[in-house]
N, C-alpha and C positions, 0 to 999 in steps of 0.2 A: 178623559178617555186614554190619553197618553200615559198618565200615571198608572192606570189600570193595566195597560199592556206591559209596562215596565215591571209591575208587581208580578204579573203572570210569568214573565221571563225569569225573574228571580226565583220564583217558586219552582219553575221547571228545572233550573240549574241545580237548585238544592236537591230536588228529587233525583236528578241524574247523578249527582255526587253520591247521594245515599245509595242509589242502585249500584253504582260501580264499587263502592266500598263493601257493600253486602256480598257482592259476587267477585270479590278480588281474587279468590283462589281459582274461580272458574276462568278468569282472565290470565292469571299467572301460569296455570297448569300447562296449557298448550305451548306457551313460550318456553318453559323449562324443558318440556318433552322435546321440542324441536332443537333447542340449543344443545341438549345432551346428545341427540341423534347426530347432529353435525359434528360435535366434538369427537364422538366415537368414530365417525366416518373419517375424519381428518387424522386420527391416530393410526388408521390402517394405510394411509397414503405415505409415499416416500417424500422426504423433505427436499424438494428440488431447488436448485439455484441457477441463475444465469451468470456464467463466468465471462468476463470481458478482459482480454489481454491485448495490450498495445504492442505492435511490431515496431521495434526501434531500429533505426539505421546505424551505420558505423559512425564512429567519432570523427570530428573534424581533423584530428591529428592523423588518423589512419587514411582519411580521404586525401590529405596532403601528400602522403607517401605514394598513393596511387597516381596522383597527378605527376609526380616526379618520374615514376616508372613509365607512365604513358608517353611522356615527352622523350625520354631516353630510348625507349623501345621502338617507338614509331619512327624516330629519326634514323634508326639503323636501316629501315626499309623505305627510305625516301626514293623518289623517282631516280635520283642520281645513282644511288647505290644499286638499285635493281637492274640498271642497265648492264651491270657486270654479269648478271645471270641471264641476260637477253630476255628479260621479262617486260612485257608491255603492261604497265599498271592498269590502264583502262580496261584491259582484257580480263582482269581479275578483280572482282568487286571488292574483296577485303583490302586490296592494295591500291585502289584507284585514288586519284588526288583528293576527291571529296571524302572517300570512305576510309582512307588510310589511317587517319587519326581516330576513327570511330570503331574500326574493326576490333582493335584490342584496347579500346578506350574504357578503362574501368573507372566507374564513378559511383557515388553513393546511390544514385537513382537506379543505375543498371543493376547493382548488387541487390537492391531492394526488390526490383521487378523479378529478377531470377529467383529470389527467395520466395516471393509470393506465388510465383508460377509453380514452384515445387510443392508448396502447401495446397494449392488449389486443386491439384489432381486427386487429393484425398487418400492416395495410396499410403502415404506416411502415417496418416491417422489410423488407417485400417491395421497396419502393422503394429502400431503402438497399442491399439485397443485389444488386439489379440494377446500381445505380450503381457499386458497388465490386467487381463481377464475382466474386461468390462461386461461381458456377458458370460453366463454359465453354459458351457457347451453341452452339458448333460441334459439341458432343458429342450434340446432340439433333436429332431428325428435322425438327422445325419449331418455329416460335416458340411455338405453343400448348403443346407438350410442355415447352419450356424454362420457360414461365410456370408451368405446373403443378408443375414440380420446385422452382421458387423458392417457390411457395406452401407446398409440403410442408416445405421447409427453414425457412421463416419460422414455420410453425405449431409447429415444435419448440422455439421460444423460449418459455421458461416465465416467467410472472409469478407469483411466490410472495408471497402476502399473508397477514398475520396480523392478525386483528381482536380487539377486546375485546368484552365483553358488550353494549356500546352500539353495536356495529357500526362503531366508529371504527377506522381503520387504525393499528396500532401500528408496523408496519414492512413494507416491500415490497422484494423483490429480483428481479433479472432473472438467469436462468440459461440458459446455452447451451453446447452441446458443439461444438467446432470445432478446427481445427489451425493457423490463421493468426492470431497475436496482433494484429498491426498492422491487419489487415482488420477484425477484430471491434472494435477500439478505434475505428476510423473509423466503423463502423456505429453504435456507441453515441453518438458525438459528433453524428453526422448526425441520428439518431432523436431525441435529446434536443432538438435545435434545432427539429425539425418538431413535436414534441409540444407544446412550449411555445408555438409559433406557433399551433397548433390551439386550445389552451386560451384564449389571448388573443383569438383570433377569435370563439370561442364567447361569451366574456364581453362582447365588443363588440356582438355580435348581440343578446344579452339586453338590454343597455343601450339600443341603438337601437330594439329592439322596444317597450320600456317608454316611451321618449320619443315614439316614433311614435304609440303608442296615446293618450297624453295630448295630444299635439299635435292629432291628429284629433278627439279628444273636445272640445278647446277650440274648434276650428273649427266642430264641430257645435253646440256650445252658443251660440257667437256667432251662427250662422245661425238657430238657434231663437229667440234673443232678438230678433234683427232682425225675424223674421217676426211675433213676438208684438207688438213695438212698432208694426210696420206695420198689423197687424190692429186694435190698440187705437186707432191714429190714424184709421183708416178708420171704425171704429165710432163714434168721437167726431164725425167729420164727418157721419155719418148721423144720430146723435142730435141734433146741432146743427140739421141740416136739418129734422128732424121737429119740433124745439122751435120753430123760427122759423115753420114752417107752422102749428103750433097757435096760436102767439101772434098771427099775422096774422089767423087766423080769429076769435079772441077779440076782437081790436081792431075788426074789422068789425062784430061783434055790438054792442060797446060804442058805436060810432059810430051804429049804426042805432037804438039805444035812447037815444042822447043822454047816455050816461054818460061824462062827461069825467074825473071824479076818482073815487077809491076810495069805494065806498058799502058796503063790507063792514062789518057790525055788529061793534063791539068792546065787550065788557063789561069794565069795570075793577073789580077787587076790591082793596082795600088797607086798610092801617092806617098808623100812624105810622112803622112800620119797613119795611114791604114793600109792593110794588105788583105786581099780576099782571094780565095782559091775556088775555082769552079770546076768541080769534078763531074764528069759525065757518068751519072749514076746508072744510066740505062745500059752501060757497057757490060758485056759478059764478064762474069766473076772470074773465069779462068785467066783473063788478061792481067790479073794481079800477080801471076807467076806462081809456079808450084812450090817455090821456097817459102813464100809467105803463107800459102794455103796449108802446106805440110806443118808449118810451125803452129798455125792455129789449131790444127787437128791434134798435135802433140800436147798443146796446152789444155785443150778441152778434156782429153783423155787422162791427163795427170791431175785433174782437180780432186782434192780430197774433201774440201768443205763446199759441197755443191749448193748448200743453202745460201752461201754468200752471193751467189749469182742468180738467186730467185727472190726478188723483192716482195712478192706476194706471200711467201712463206714466213718472212720476218713478222709481218703484221698479224698473221694468225697465231704464231708462236707467242707473240707478245700478249695477245688477248687471252690465250689459254693460260699463260703464266699468271695473269691478273686474276682469273677465276680460281685457279688452284691456290693462290696465296691469300685470297680474300678471307677475312676473319669475321664477316658479318654474322654468320650463323653461330659461330662459337661465342661471340660477344653477346648475342641475343640470349643464348642459353645461360651464360654466366649472369646476365642481368635478371633473367627470369628466376634463377635459383636464389638470388638475393632479394627477391621481391616479397611482399606480404602474402602472395598467393601460395607459397610453399611453406609458410610459417605454420607451426602447429596451433598457433592461436588465431588462425584465420577465421573470420566470420563475415558473412554477407549482410546479415541482419540478426536480430535476436528477439526472442519472446521470453521475458523473465517471468517464470511461474510465480515467483515471490511477489511480483508487482501486479498480479491478477486481482481484479475486483470482482467480488461475488455479491450478486443481488438476489435475495430470497423472494420467493413468490408471496405476494400480499393477498392472495385470494382467500386465505383462511379467515382473515378479519371480515372480509366482505360476506363470506358465507354465514358467519355468526351474526352479523348485522341483519342479513336477510332473514335468518331464522327468527330473530327477535321480532322483526316487523310482521312477518307472516303469522307468528304465534299470537301477537297482539291483535291482529285483524281477526283471526279465528276466535279468540277469546271474547272480544267485543261483539262480534257478530252473534255468537252463541248467547251471550247475556241479553242483547237487545231483542233477538228473536224469541227467546224464552219469555221475556217480560211482555212482549206483544201478545204472545199466545195466552199468557196468564190474564191479561187485561180483557182479551176476547172472551175467555171462559167466564170471568166475573160479570161481564156485561150481559151474557146470555142468561145467567142465573137471575139477575135482577129483572130481566124482562119476563 
């Protein structure tokens, strides 16, 4: 019984092979038609690619230069130096103890973050795509429609960032799908230039803002010191005027009483080693005699250097001179002008168009494979159905 079943299976396989061979063109035809159709369809499509460009940070040599600049620049604005400008560091975030070294702290990470921030807004890509005619403006109804289309295209540019646990950027890539290699390379080169220019300008603005603040603060401090000096000078003049008026009054009293010389009682206590005088300070001033009082008036009126008799004035003039002679701002400017920030070769990060990797879409092969499979299914289905119909017709005739 088993041998009979095996024999029947062998006969059926032979019949199936003969059937397929006899109808080979009926099976091949739908495959050829579908494959040809897919091929024609693919010929009408644009050959797109996915471009991936790595954003590279500055070199270690350049980062070392920035470290030196950070150290020298921030040391100029230490708490000690800022006291000259009467600035309280904690009142100004950029110059507080904690933030002082960070406010103008230029590092590889900071430059990369600023560079990526410039790219992420997509404005630079929009400008570049317009410049290199990524879209044909004549295909749009008006300029507004064209600009909107450019914005949509620019928004499809992806900035892929990977960070560590400390939110530091480990690496960043730019990805974009397009069909013209040269145009995209031109955009990358153009955008890289604009982004670095943007970062440089931002750092310059931060520097200028810091220097402007300190310069204004120095001006205000000098103005305040001048006002205080002027007020103390005026106060001294008024005190001198009051003193002279008082002395003249006491002199008149002494003259009226005929007190020519000092009559203030002095008690002397002493021994072989020490000698003390006890003057009755509560005695009227005119008892000193009009000769002494007139002499004091004459000396006061003859003073040419009144500042020598005003101790408060000396301290203020000394502080004003220190502020005027301080070279912190000038040194900071000189240091800044010699830094990598003003170098024509400055860059915060870079996207090398020549190092871009292009991955072409593999859907073409998938479509062709699908066409072959579907064509084969259609061909086989047609042959089997036709054969079954033929068998049914033959069976009816026999009956």
